C-alpha positions in Angstrom: 53.1 148.0 163.2 55.8 150.7 162.9 58.4 150.7 165.5 60.2 153.7 166.8 63.2 153.2 164.4 60.7 153.0 161.5 59.0 156.2 162.4 62.4 157.9 163.0 63.9 156.9 159.6 60.7 157.7 157.7 60.5 161.1 159.4 64.1 161.8 158.7 63.7 160.7 155.1 60.7 162.8 154.3 61.8 165.9 156.2 65.2 165.9 154.5 63.7 165.4 151.1 61.2 168.2 151.4 63.8 170.5 152.8 66.2 169.9 149.9 63.3 170.1 147.4 62.4 173.6 148.7 66.1 174.8 148.7 66.8 173.5 145.2 63.6 174.9 143.8 64.1 178.3 145.4 67.6 178.4 143.8 66.3 177.2 140.4 63.5 179.9 140.5 66.0 182.6 141.4 68.4 181.7 138.5 65.5 181.3 136.0 64.0 184.7 137.1 67.4 186.4 136.6 67.6 185.0 133.1 64.0 185.9 132.0 63.2 189.0 134.0 64.0 191.4 131.1 61.6 189.5 128.8 58.9 189.6 131.4 59.2 193.4 131.7 59.4 193.9 128.0 56.2 191.9 127.3 54.3 193.4 130.2 53.7 190.2 132.1 51.7 190.8 135.3 53.0 189.9 138.7 50.1 187.4 139.2 50.9 185.7 135.9 54.6 185.4 136.6 54.1 184.0 140.1 51.0 181.8 139.7 50.9 180.9 136.0 54.6 180.4 135.5 56.7 179.9 138.6 54.2 177.9 140.6 53.9 175.5 137.7 57.6 175.7 137.0 58.3 174.5 140.6 55.7 171.6 140.3 57.2 170.5 137.0 60.9 170.6 137.8 60.4 169.5 141.4 58.8 166.3 140.2 61.2 165.8 137.3 64.2 165.8 139.6 62.5 164.3 142.6 64.2 160.9 142.3 67.6 162.6 142.2 66.7 164.8 145.2 65.6 161.6 147.1 69.0 160.0 146.3 70.9 163.0 147.7 68.5 163.2 150.7 69.1 159.5 151.6 72.9 159.9 151.3 72.8 163.1 153.4 70.8 161.9 156.4 72.1 158.3 156.4 75.7 159.6 156.3 74.8 161.8 159.3 73.4 158.9 161.1 76.5 156.8 160.4 78.9 159.6 161.4 77.0 160.1 164.7 77.1 156.3 165.3 73.3 155.9 165.2 73.4 153.0 162.8 75.9 150.7 164.5 73.7 150.4 167.7 70.7 149.5 165.5 72.6 146.7 163.8 74.1 145.5 167.1 70.6 145.2 168.6 70.0 142.3 166.2 68.2 144.1 163.4 69.2 142.7 160.1 70.2 145.0 157.2 67.1 144.0 155.2 64.9 145.1 158.2 66.9 148.3 158.5 66.1 149.1 154.8 62.3 148.6 155.2 61.4 152.1 156.5 63.5 153.6 153.7 61.4 151.7 151.1 58.2 152.7 152.8 59.1 156.4 152.5 60.4 155.8 149.0 57.0 154.2 148.1 55.1 157.2 149.4 57.2 159.6 147.3 57.1 157.3 144.3 53.3 157.1 144.3 53.0 160.9 144.6 55.4 161.4 141.7 53.6 158.8 139.6 50.2 160.5 140.1 51.7 163.9 139.5 53.5 162.8 136.3 50.5 161.3 134.6 47.6 163.5 135.8 48.5 166.6 137.7 51.5 168.0 136.0 50.1 168.0 132.4 47.3 170.5 133.1 49.8 172.5 135.2 52.2 172.4 132.2 49.4 173.6 129.9 49.2 176.9 132.0 53.0 177.2 132.1 53.6 176.6 128.4 50.7 179.1 127.6 52.5 181.7 129.6 55.8 181.0 127.9 54.1 181.2 124.5 52.7 184.6 125.3 55.6 186.2 127.2 58.8 184.4 126.5 59.1 182.1 123.5 59.6 183.1 119.9 56.5 182.9 117.6 55.9 179.4 116.1 56.7 179.2 112.4 56.5 176.2 110.1 58.0 175.8 106.7 57.2 173.3 103.9 54.9 171.1 106.0 53.8 167.7 104.7 51.9 164.9 106.5 49.4 162.1 105.7 46.3 161.9 107.8 43.9 158.9 108.3 41.5 158.4 105.5 44.0 158.6 102.7 44.4 162.4 103.0 47.7 164.3 102.4 48.3 167.9 103.6 50.9 170.3 102.3 51.6 174.0 102.9 54.5 176.3 102.2 54.5 178.3 105.5 52.7 179.2 108.6 53.2 181.9 111.3 51.4 182.0 114.6 51.8 185.8 114.6 48.9 186.1 112.0 47.6 182.5 112.2 47.7 182.2 108.4 48.8 179.3 106.3 50.2 180.1 102.8 49.7 177.8 99.8 47.6 175.0 101.4 47.2 171.9 99.3 45.0 168.9 100.4 44.8 165.7 98.3 42.5 162.8 99.0 42.6 159.5 97.2 40.8 156.1 97.4 42.1 152.7 98.4 43.2 152.1 94.8 45.5 155.2 95.0 43.4 157.3 92.7 42.9 161.0 93.4 39.3 161.7 94.4 39.6 165.4 95.5 42.1 168.2 95.4 42.0 171.6 97.2 44.4 174.5 96.9 44.1 177.8 98.7 46.4 180.8 98.7 45.6 181.4 102.4 44.0 179.3 105.1 43.0 180.1 108.7 41.9 177.7 111.4 39.4 178.7 114.0 41.0 178.3 117.4 40.4 174.9 119.2 38.2 173.6 116.3 38.3 171.8 112.9 36.7 174.8 111.2 38.7 176.5 108.5 38.4 179.6 106.3 40.0 179.3 102.8 40.8 182.4 100.7 41.4 182.4 96.9 40.6 178.7 96.7 40.4 176.1 94.0 38.6 172.8 94.6 38.3 169.8 92.3 36.2 166.7 92.9 37.3 163.9 90.5 34.4 161.8 89.2 32.9 160.2 86.1 32.0 161.4 83.6 32.9 164.9 84.6 35.0 166.5 87.4 33.4 169.1 89.6 35.4 172.3 89.9 34.8 175.1 92.4 36.6 178.4 92.7 36.1 181.5 94.8 37.4 184.2 97.1 36.3 182.6 100.5 35.1 179.2 101.7 34.1 178.1 105.2 34.7 174.4 105.6 35.8 171.7 108.0 38.7 169.3 107.9 39.7 166.4 110.1 42.8 168.2 111.4 43.6 171.5 113.2 46.6 173.8 113.0 47.5 172.8 116.6 48.3 169.3 115.2 50.6 170.7 112.6 52.3 173.7 114.2 53.5 172.4 117.5 56.6 172.7 119.7 58.5 169.6 120.7 57.3 169.9 124.3 53.6 169.8 123.4 53.4 166.3 125.0 54.2 167.8 128.4 50.7 169.3 128.5 48.8 166.0 127.9 47.7 163.6 130.6 48.2 159.8 130.2 45.1 159.2 128.1 45.5 162.3 125.9 49.1 161.5 125.2 48.2 157.9 124.3 45.6 159.1 121.8 47.9 161.7 120.4 50.7 159.2 119.8 48.2 156.9 118.0 47.1 159.7 115.7 50.7 160.9 115.1 51.7 157.3 114.2 48.9 157.1 111.6 50.3 160.3 110.1 53.7 158.8 109.9 55.2 161.6 112.2 58.9 161.4 112.9 58.2 162.8 116.4 56.4 159.6 117.6 59.6 158.2 119.4 60.0 161.4 121.3 56.4 161.4 122.4 56.7 157.7 123.5 59.8 158.5 125.5 57.8 161.3 127.3 55.0 158.8 128.0 57.2 156.0 129.3 59.5 158.3 131.3 56.5 159.4 133.4 56.6 155.9 134.9 60.3 155.0 134.8 61.4 158.2 136.6 59.3 157.6 139.7 60.3 154.0 139.9 64.0 155.1 139.9 63.2 156.2 143.4 63.6 152.6 144.6 66.9 152.0 142.8 68.5 155.3 143.9 67.3 154.9 147.5 68.9 151.5 147.8 72.1 152.7 146.3 72.1 155.7 148.7 71.6 153.4 151.7 74.5 151.1 150.6 76.8 154.0 149.9 76.1 156.0 153.1 75.3 153.4 155.8 79.0 152.7 156.6 81.1 155.3 158.5 83.9 156.5 156.2 87.0 158.5 156.6 86.1 161.9 155.1 82.7 162.0 156.6 79.5 163.1 154.9 81.5 165.0 152.2 82.9 161.8 150.6 79.5 160.2 150.5 77.9 163.3 148.9 80.7 163.4 146.3 80.2 159.7 145.5 76.5 160.2 145.3 76.8 163.1 142.8 79.1 161.0 140.7 76.4 158.3 140.6 73.8 160.8 139.7 75.9 162.2 136.8 76.3 158.6 135.5 72.6 158.0 135.8 71.7 161.2 133.9 74.3 160.3 131.2 72.8 156.9 130.8 69.3 158.4 130.5 70.5 160.8 127.8 72.3 158.1 125.8 69.3 155.8 125.7 66.9 158.6 124.9 69.0 159.7 122.0 69.1 156.0 120.8 65.3 155.9 120.9 64.8 159.2 119.1 67.6 159.2 116.6 68.5 155.5 116.1 65.2 153.8 116.2 65.7 151.9 119.4 62.6 150.9 121.3 61.5 153.9 123.5 60.0 151.6 126.1 63.3 149.7 126.5 65.4 152.8 126.3 63.8 154.6 129.2 64.0 151.5 131.5 67.6 150.5 130.7 69.1 153.0 133.2 66.8 151.6 135.9 67.8 148.1 135.1 71.5 148.8 135.0 71.6 150.8 138.2 69.1 148.3 139.8 71.8 145.7 139.2 74.4 148.0 140.7 72.1 148.6 143.7 71.7 144.8 144.2 75.5 144.3 144.2 76.0 147.1 146.7 73.1 145.8 148.9 74.6 142.3 149.0 78.0 143.7 149.8 76.8 145.8 152.7 74.4 143.1 154.0 77.4 140.7 154.1 
């Protein structure tokens, strides 16, 4: 059963968090709008698209991304206020132990962590799909790819010289297929190639096809050829943030396919996948640090606690960036990389907890 103090702290925790979330997202939206307003006008973006396709999903994405940080500042803010107004000392003097005092904080943190976890894996990806489609249409530069090369499952290699999303055409497409002995079994070259949207159907122009076989090779040439391949242009011409629009299961399958292709982007996609779990769990670590930092009345009041909290946030963000770069650029395990900051700051949280408890 929840006691009065439990309900009081949970209510303060959640109300402070959502208030700060609204304030920070309003500010972020204003600054982003000021930066992009010219592009929206120049590209004739409708009011509905700007508000509902872009900024609604913008708020959902960035609100969730920074939720653990906002939780940390919220905990420091209202706990510092409680300490300054001598609300905490009577609680402890009543015989409530520090561990019992922490319990409602952890209950509220668990509620927010579960919300963030579900949002990260299943709600935000389709939301991002709408936001990124808006950016593609009204804000971002056209996707271009130069000198592409990749190996696909089934001993198939794909090369092309260039691709531009402005006309959806590939220039100088070459596809080679070989058997398990390493012998070429087919070769296709096309001056131009176009992929039908959201499909594996292709149209080749000015093509040359050679099927290697005994005793004679089969050679085909022509102006146009409708055919299918096991890949689409969306797999080859992508932005780095494509993984943001995939839910948990889609991203797992995508990573598996990219690994078979030997893509160098696999570590980045794995970091995206694992961060969707590690970021929400950071809520526990940062909540505990926030309680330890703010539960004692300090000379300097709330301001000194906020300053200390911001310093800890900057160190946490720096640790996340360092480990992420190590995973993407240096071959460090993505799973370990995204959890290292939580482990390090979890150890710091434990030390601070023991110190305050004593």
